[in-house]
N, C-alpha and C positions, 0 to 999 in steps of 0.2 A: 306287438309285432305278430303278423300272421305267419303260418308255417312256411309259406313260400319265401317271404322276405327273409325269415330267419335262416333258411337253407342257403339262399343266395349270399347273405352276409357271411355265414360260416364258410362257404366255399371261397369267397373272396379273401377272407382272413387266412385261409389255409393255402392259398395259391403260392407257389414258390416264386422267389424273386427272379427277375430275368437273369440269365446266365451272363456273366461278365465277358467282355470281348477278349479275344486273343490279341497279341501284339507281335508284329514282325518288324524289326528295326534293321534296315540294310544300310551299312556304312562303309563304302569304299574309302580308301585313305588318300587324302590330298587332292580331292576333286573340287575344283573351283566351279562356282555356279555358272559363270559365263561360258563354260565349255560344254553346254548342253544345247541340243536343238531347240527345246522348249523355252530356253532362255535367250534364243536368238543367235546362237553361234552359226556362222555360215559354212563351217567346215565339217563339223562332227556328224557322224551317223549314230544316233542314239534312239532308235524307234521305240524300244520297249520302255525306256524311261519316259519318253515323251508320251507314250500311250498311258502309262501309269498316271501322269499328271492330268490327262484328259478324263480319267476315271475318278479323280478326287479333287483336291485343292492344291494349287501351286502357291506356295508362300514365297513370294518374289523377293522378300527382304529377310532371308534367314542368315544369321550372323554368328560367327565363332567369336565368343567373348575373349578367349585366349588362344590365338590361332597357331597352336603347335600341338603335336600328337597327345602326349599324356595329360597336360592340363585340360585340353578340350574334352577328352574322354571322361576325365573326372568330373568336369562341369556337367556333362550330359547325364552321367550316372547319379550324381549327388544333388543336382539342382542348386548348387552353391557356386559362388565365385571362387577362383583358385586360391585366394588368400584365406578363404574360410575352410575349404576342404583340404588345404595343405599342399596341393599339387602345383607349386609355383614354378617348377622347372621340369624339364623332360627327364624321365627315368627315375623319379622318386617312387616310393611305394605309397599307395593310398591306404591310410590307416584302417585297420580292420573294424574299429568301432564306429566308423562313419556310416550313418543311415544312407541307403541308396535306393534307387528305383527298383533294382532287382530284389533287394532284401525286403522292401516294403511289399512288393508283389508276392514274394514267397510267403510272407506272413499273412497275406490275404488269400492264400490258397492256390497260387499259380505254380505251374511247372515251368522252371526257367532253364533255357538252353543257350549256351554260348558257343559260337563257331567262329574261328579266325584269329585275328591279332588282338591280344589282350592289352598289353602295354600299360599295365597299372601296378605291376608287382615290384618294379625296381630291380637293382642288381644286374648281373651279367645277362644280356639279352638271350644268349644261347647257352645251353640247348633250349631253354624256354619253358621248363616244366613249372607249373603252379600247382601245389598239392591241394587236394580236397580240404575244405574247411573255410575258416573266416576270410582267407585271402582271396577266395572266389566270390565273395560278396553276394551270396544268395543264389548262385547258379549251381544247379544240381547236375545237369547234363553238360558235359564239357568235351569239346574237341578243338583244342586251341594251342597256341604257343605265345610266349611273352612278346617277342618281336623278331621278325626276320623279313628282310626285303629281297631275299633270293627267290624271286617270283617263279622260277622254274625248278627250284630244288629246295623246297622247304619241308617242314615236318610239323607234326602236332602230337599232342598228348591227350590221353583220357585221364584215368585215375592212378596211373603208375608212371614212374619216370622213364619207361621205355619209349623211345620216340617211334612214331609211325609216319611213313612217308606220305606226303601229299603228291598225288600223281599228276604230272603235266603242269599246265599253268595254274597257279594257285587259286585264282578266282573260280576255275572249274572245280578244283578239288574241294574248296570250302562249300561250294553249292551242292556237291554230292553229299557232303556231311549234313548240310541243312535239310536237304530232301529226306535223308535218312531219319532225322529228328521228326519231321512232319509226318512221315509214314508210320513211325513208331508210336505216334500219339493217338492213334485211332482207338485204342482201348482205354485211354485215360480220360476220366470225366472232368478233370480240372481244365481251366483255361490255361493257355501257354503264353509265355513271353520268350520269343526266340530272337536273338540278334546275330547277324552275319556280318562280320567286320573283315573285309578283304583288304589286302595290301595294295594292289594296283588302284589307281594309276600313279602311286608314289614312285619317285625315282628309285633305282635306275630305269631309264625310259627304254623299255624293250617289250614288245608285244609278240604274241604268236604270229608267224608269217602270214597266215590268211587274213589277219586284221591289218598288219603293216602294209600289205599291198593296197589297201583302200585309200592310202594317203600319200600324196606326192609332195615332199617339202617345197618344191619349186612353185607349186600352184596354190599354196595356202594363203588365205587372206589373214595377215597378221593384224593384231590390235593396233590402233593408232598410237598408243603409248609404248609400243615395243621399241626397245633400244638394244643394240648388240651388246653382248657381254654377259647377260644373265642366262641366256639359253640360245640354242641354235634352231633354225627351222626344222632340222632333223629331229631334235629333241621334241619339238612341239608335235611333229607328225606322229612320232611313236607314242606320245602322251594321248593323242586322239585315238590311236589304234588301241591302246590299253582301255580307254573309255568304252570303245565299241565292244571289246572283249568282255568287260564288266557288264555292259548293257545286255549282251546275249544271256548272261547268267541271271540277270534280273528278270528277263523274260521267262527263263526256266523256273525260277522261284515262284513268280506270280502264277504261272501256269499250273504248277504243282499244287499250290495253295488252293486255287480255284477247283482243280480236278478232284481234290480230296474233300471238297464241300466246306472249306473254311472261309472262303472269300467274303461272304456277307457279314461274318461275325469277327473279322480280323482287321485291326488297325494296322496299316502298312505305313511306316515312316521311312522315306528314303532321304539320306542326307550325307554329310561328310564331316570330318573333324576340322578341316581347314582347307584352304586353297593352295595355289602354287603360282608364284609370280611369273615364271617362264619368260623372263626377259621384259615384261612390262615394267616401266620405270627403270629399265636396265638392271633389275634386281632378280634374285633367284629365291626359290623355295618359299618360306612362310615367315611367321613372327612379325609381319609388317602390318601397318594399319590400312594399306591400300586395298581396294575392292578385290583384287585377284587373290589376296591372302585371307581376308576376313569373310568374304561373301561365299556361302556354301549352298548347295541344293537344299530345298525344303519342299517335299511333296508328301502329302498325307492322303491316303485312301481309306475310307471307312464307309461303305455303302449304307450302313444303318443310320448314319447321322450326317454325312457330308455329301452335298450335291456334287455330281460329276461336273467336270469342266469349270470348277470354281477357281477364282483367282483372288488373292489377298495381298495387299501392300503392307500389312501389319508387320512391325518389327518382331521377329521370332528368333530369339537367340538361344544358345545352347542351354543356359540355366533354366529356360522355360520348358525344355523338353520333358523332364521328369514330372513336374507338376501338371503339365498339360495331358500327358499320357495317363497319369493316375486319374485326372479329372474325367477324361473320356471313359475310363473303366469304372468310374464310380467308387474308386478307392480313396480314402481320406489322405490328403497330402500332409506329410510330416511338417510340423511347425518349423523345423530347422531349415527347410528349403527356401532359398531367396528368390527363385524365379517365379514368374507369373503363370497362373493357369489360364491358358488362352483357348479353352474349350469353346467359348462363345464366339471368338474370332474365327475359329475353324468352321463352326456349325451354323452360325447366323450371319457372319460378315461383320460382326461388331468390331469397332476399332481396338487395336492392341496398344502396347507401349509405344511412346513416341520416339524413344531413343534406345540404343543398346550400348552397354558399358564395355570398354575394351581394356585389356591389361596384358602387359609383358613386364617381367620383374627383373630381368638381368640381361647381360650381353651374350651373344653367341657369334663368334667371329666367322664360323662356317656359313652363317646366313647373311653376314654383313650387318648384324644388329649391334650397335655400339653400346647401348645401355637400356635399362628398363624404361618403359613409357606407359602412359595412360591415355585413353581416348574415348571419343563418343562417335557413334554413327547414328544419325537421325535420317529422316526422309530426305532432307535437303543437304545436310553438311556431314563431312567427316573431319574430325579434329583429333590431333594427337600432339602430346607434348612430353618432353622430358621434365624432370623435377625442376630444373633451373631455366628452361626456355621452351617456347613453342617450337613445334617441328613442322607439322603439316596441317593445312586447312583448305578444304575444297568445297566448292558449291556443286554438289552432284547433279542438281537439276540443269544447270547451265554449262557444266563441265563434266559430263559423265565419264570421261576417260582420265579425269584428274590430272590435267596437264598444266593448270595454273594454280600455283601455291599462294594462298591468301594469308599466310602466316604473318605477313608484314602489316596487315590491317589491324591496328592496335585496338580500335573500338570493337570490332567483331571478335577478336581474340579475347578481349576482356569479358564479353558476354559468354563465350564458350568456356572460359576458365571458371566463371561463376557456376555454370551448369556442371562442369566436371567436378568442382569442389563439392557440390551438392551430392553427386553420385558417390564420391569417396566417403562422405559422411554417412550417407544412408546405408552403404554396403559395409561400412567399417574398414575401408581400405586406408592405407597410409603409405607414403613414400618410404617409410621405415621397413616396409615389407620387401623392398628391393635388395638385391645383392649385386656386388660389383666384380667379384672374381669370375673369370670365364670357366666356370665349373662344368659346363656342358660340352666344351670343346675337347676333342681328343678322347672322348669316352671317359673322362675323369670321374664323372658322378656315378657311373654304374660299373666301373671296371672290376671292383673287388667284392662288393656286397651291396645290399639294399639299404637306402637311407630314407627316412621320413621327411627330412627337410634339408635345405642347403646348410643351415646352421649346424645340424648334426654332422654333415659331411665335413665341414670346416673344422669342427671340434676334433673329429677323428684324425684330421691331418695336422693337428697341433696348432691350428690357427684360431684366433679370436677368443677362445673361451677356455674355462677350466671346468671339468666335470669330475666330481668325486663321488665315491660310494662308501657307505658304512653299513655293515650287515649286523643288526642286533636281533634278527629273527631266529627262530628255532630251526637249524638246518635239517633236522629230522622230520619236521612237520610236512604234511602233504597238503595239496590244494594251493589256493591262491596266496601269493605273498602280499603284504601290505606295506606301503611306503609313505613316508612324509618327505616332501621335496621342497627344498629351499631354492629360490631363483633370485639372482640379481641381474638386472638388465642394464645395458649400456646405451641404448638408443632412445629411451624416453626419460624425462627428467625425474629423478628420484623415485623410480619404481622399485618395488620388491614384492616377491610373491612367496607365499607358502601354499603348497598344494598337497592334498591327501589323495593318493592313488592306490589302486590295486593292480598287481601284475600277476598273470597266471603262469603256469609252469612252462608255457611256450614263449614267454616274454611279451605277451600282449598286455598293454596297459589300459586301464579304464579309469578315467578321472572321476573321483567321487565328489570332491568339493575343492574349490580353489578360493584363495583369499588374496586380494590385491590391495596395495596401498598406493595412493596417488597424492602425496603431500606436495603439490606444486605451490609455489609462493602465492599464486593467484587463486588457489582453491583451499578454503579453510577447513573443509571436511572431505573425507573420502567419499561420502555419500553423493555429493554433487558430481564428482568426477565419475563415479560408478555409472551414472546415467549415460555418460558418453562412451565409456570403454568396456563396460561389463560384458555386453553381448559379443564383443570381439575378442578381447584379450583373455578374459577369464573363461569364457565358455568354449572358445575355439582354439586359440593359439596354444594354450597349455596342452590341450588334448592332442594337438597335431605335432607336438615337439617343435613348434615353429615360433617361439617367442621372438619378437623383433629384437635383433642384436642381443640375444641372451648370452651374456659373456661368462657367467659362472652358475654352476648348478651343484647342489649336494643332495644325493638320494640316500635316505636312511631307511633301510628295511627293518621293520619292527615286529614284535610279537603282537597278536591280536589285543592283548590286555593293554600294552603300551599305546597301541594305535587308538584304543578307546579313550585312554587318558588324555591323549592329545586332542581328540575330538571334544572332550569336556572343556579343556582349556580354551579352545577356539570358541565354543558356544558362549563362554563367559564374556568374551570380547565382542560378541555380536549385539547389535542394537537394531531392532525392527528389521532384521534380515539384511541389514547393511552395516555401515561403519560410520562412526563419528570420531575418527581418530586423527589427532594432530600429528605432526611430523615426529615428535619425540615419542608419542605413544605407539607409533608403528614400530619403532626400534625396540621399545619395551616389550611389545607383543612378540616380535620375532625372537628376542632373547629369552622370554619365558618358555616359548615352545622348544627352543634349543636346550634350555636347562632341564625341562621335563624329560627330554631324551637322553640326558646325561652328557650332552656335548659341552665342549669348552666355549665360552663366550668371550669376545674381545672386550677390553676396557673401553668405556665410552670416552671419546675425545671429540674435539671440535671437528676434526677431519672426517670422522665417520658418524657424524650426528644425523646424516640423512640415510634413509633405509637402504638404498642400493649400495652405498659405500659400506654400511654396517654389514650387510649380507655378504659382500665380497670378503670382508675381514673374517667373518664367522666361518665362511666356507674354507678360506685359506688356513685358518687355525685348526681345522679338523681334517 
């Protein structure tokens, strides 16, 4: 090699990698896609949002997989469906150990900022302080509250529990704080991830007067599927006014971003957590499979890679957001994420997924939702069913306002059921993840403290289950505590679980390993069943405290030496990293672990010969 080629080669090898792009995620609450000018609404004035779409790509089929606040936000942040991230109801707490978009970006060197409504911490919504640490999931800059819909009188927190007022209409105040973050970043060489999550246009429907004057309820063009009862024209006029108020702040944010020189290197994603029925189908609010509830805005601007004025019909759902943003940034996507990386769909027009999977897990009388349901939204069809019967089926191409329910078409329903069952298998979902108590009504779930699961809440209310604790650890020891946990389940045939976990001084648990038994009469070895259930039950549900119908649990805190002894016992029972245990051997194994801990074990009888029954006896005996 001559000297010139050598120098060129050395120079290329030493060249720094391109700087990763910034991310600005703008998420107003309860904004349905059909209420934007760029999506064809004849009433609304949304010039800044429409302009943003002209500068990037309009994803016309952006879908909320679980169309209600907390589950939707958890889906966006984790790239997981709600049954996998644990957020199956509103006002649960997202577990601290859950990998997220923000924690992944932080680990990749990003400066993360959160402004606005958090709504992932559970417990009482007000005053709304979330302390620095794991419960912020990788956000270091913080100007937020848990949840408040007092749009003209809200507050926020930084790193101490003293509330700070948000001046005026909250969309304006949150934008002030976001602009402050952008301006403060000028001396920081890291890329940033900033998300601004505004409360409006969530009800109560009231906008600043200068925007309310833009809309006359008497002259609004209502959707053809509007029926009296779910909302009034006055509600809809104020909803539009709130959108226009949000639109003005979107203009401020994008203008500031560009003025500071960040525009070319920043991915801007504008979306929402769910929509609002506003009287369509005679319904109100969200949690429904209709378009007004599940269909949300999807606009992405990234001048470096996305052509302006692009339009895509690809199905782009909430679980796809995290892997797609990571893909656009060149950051490896965690293997745990279930969503698709749609980078090529955004940048080249390649086709995306053909369907989006929909989930609601329980009733909410305040929304008029009777029970949990599952569904699909494809380019042509929207289908939803309860566990025991079909509910809704629409041909969206021929019936865009969903006025003719085809759920009586048995042949078409059978086809949709087959596809829905495939989605449930692939994602690891089950009807057993549903709950039937109206725990979300009347603030029951978040009135006193935070819960990680509906089951945990029901246990705390003395319903459904028994939870016992034995402490064999050294009370003077510092650092993490170690636990062996026995589970018996009531919703799956003959399941029992033993789990090894560590709990730190703040009460945060990390699952180290879990062992499950599945001695179903049709399955001769647990290894065969493990192929079907391991990725769901063992790797996720134990970690989220969300075992399906977990009726009994025994937590035994142990010394490190005893913990290690139990590990050795478990290792002796492992075969090729899995299990070849018949029904009686599962009971024998659980008994050996219990005796190693010095626990009392029940006598073996015909009644408790199956693992779940044996576990329940063991737990009751101790």
